[in-house]
C-alpha positions in Angstrom: 0.9 54.1 3.2 -0.6 51.8 5.8 -3.8 49.9 5.0 -6.9 50.9 7.0 -8.4 48.8 9.7 -11.2 47.8 7.3 -8.8 46.8 4.6 -6.8 44.7 7.0 -10.0 43.0 8.2 -11.0 42.3 4.6 -7.6 40.9 3.8 -7.6 38.7 6.9 -11.1 37.3 6.0 -10.0 36.7 2.4 -7.0 34.8 3.6 -9.0 32.7 6.1 -11.6 32.0 3.4 -8.9 30.9 1.0 -7.4 28.6 3.6 -10.8 27.1 4.4 -11.3 26.2 0.7 -7.7 25.3 -0.1 -6.9 22.8 2.7 -9.9 20.5 2.1 -9.5 20.8 -1.7 -5.8 20.0 -1.5 -6.5 16.9 0.8 -9.2 15.7 -1.6 -6.9 16.2 -4.6 -4.1 14.3 -3.0 -6.4 11.5 -2.0 -7.9 11.3 -5.5 -4.5 11.2 -7.1 -3.4 8.4 -4.9 -6.1 6.1 -6.2 -5.2 6.9 -9.8 -1.5 6.2 -9.1 0.0 2.9 -10.3 1.2 2.5 -6.7 -2.3 3.1 -5.1 -1.9 0.0 -2.9 1.3 1.0 -1.2 0.2 3.0 1.8 3.6 3.5 3.5 6.4 3.6 0.8 9.7 1.9 1.6 8.1 -0.6 4.0 6.5 -4.0 3.8 2.9 -4.5 4.8 2.2 -0.8 5.7 5.1 -0.2 8.0 5.6 -3.6 9.5 9.3 -3.7 8.4 11.6 -1.8 6.1 11.3 -3.1 2.5 14.0 -5.7 1.7 16.6 -4.7 -0.8 15.7 -5.7 -4.3 11.9 -5.6 -3.9 10.2 -3.1 -6.2 6.6 -2.1 -5.3 3.8 -2.5 -7.8 0.0 -2.9 -7.5 -2.6 -5.0 -9.3 -4.1 -3.4 -12.4 -7.5 -4.8 -11.5 -10.2 -2.2 -11.0 -12.0 -4.5 -8.5 -8.9 -4.7 -6.4 -8.6 -0.9 -6.6 -12.2 -0.5 -5.5 -11.8 -2.9 -2.6 -8.7 -1.3 -1.3 -10.1 2.2 -1.6 -13.3 1.2 0.2 -11.2 -0.3 3.0 -12.6 -3.8 2.4 -9.2 -5.4 1.8 -5.5 -4.7 1.6 -3.0 -5.8 -1.0 0.7 -5.1 -1.7 2.7 -6.4 -4.6 6.4 -6.6 -5.2 8.7 -7.6 -8.0 12.1 -9.1 -7.3 14.8 -10.4 -9.8 15.1 -14.1 -10.2 13.0 -16.8 -8.5 12.9 -15.8 -4.9 9.5 -16.8 -3.6 10.3 -16.5 0.1 12.1 -13.2 0.3 9.2 -11.2 1.7 7.7 -14.2 3.6 10.9 -14.4 5.7 10.5 -10.7 6.8 6.9 -11.5 7.8 8.1 -14.5 9.8 10.7 -12.4 11.5 7.9 -10.0 12.6 5.8 -12.8 14.2 3.7 -14.2 11.4 3.6 -18.0 11.4 3.3 -20.2 8.3 -0.1 -21.9 8.8 -0.3 -23.6 5.4 1.6 -23.5 2.2 2.0 -25.3 -1.1 4.1 -25.2 -4.2 1.5 -25.6 -6.9 4.2 -26.0 -9.5 7.8 -25.1 -9.7 7.0 -21.4 -10.4 3.9 -20.8 -8.1 4.2 -20.7 -4.3 1.2 -19.9 -2.1 0.9 -19.7 1.7 -1.5 -18.6 4.5 0.3 -16.8 7.3 -0.9 -15.3 10.6 -0.1 -14.4 14.2 -3.2 -16.4 15.1 -5.7 -18.8 13.5 -7.4 -18.1 11.1 -4.8 -16.8 8.8 -4.5 -13.1 8.4 -2.5 -13.0 5.2 -2.5 -14.8 1.9 1.0 -14.8 0.3 1.7 -15.8 -3.3 4.8 -15.8 -5.4 4.6 -16.5 -9.1 7.4 -16.5 -11.7 6.9 -13.6 -14.2 9.5 -13.9 -16.8 12.9 -13.6 -15.1 11.3 -12.1 -12.0 9.1 -13.1 -9.0 5.9 -11.3 -8.5 4.9 -11.4 -4.8 1.4 -10.6 -3.7 0.4 -10.2 0.0 -3.2 -9.7 0.7 -5.5 -9.6 3.8 -8.1 -7.7 5.6 -7.8 -3.9 5.9 -6.6 -2.7 9.2 
């Protein structure tokens, strides 16, 4: 038995209404879950600095636990990416940034296990790059203005 014209119209309107509610709700839910995720700061997985280059082998993404960082990143006020790499390798991600046109503007080795640099394609520096020893690993943090 075939549905009547009125039944087909009702079904079509119900499906359209469901789509109008489901799509924005799904988008909102996905966005909300991103900010609760431990990797909230990694916008483009598998890449360094949001798609600038493929992520070098050995780097594992992580994000700061700080609620203030989370708020700043979510509000679009700043951007941060963090990576862990085995051993003391303070320059592994910096070299990728240099290969992509970022110039080392200033750097210092605060102590044998803490490296810090300002990098950019122009003055003033666009990125702050730090590498600190964390146990047997290196924690690399890249931060800068949101794009």
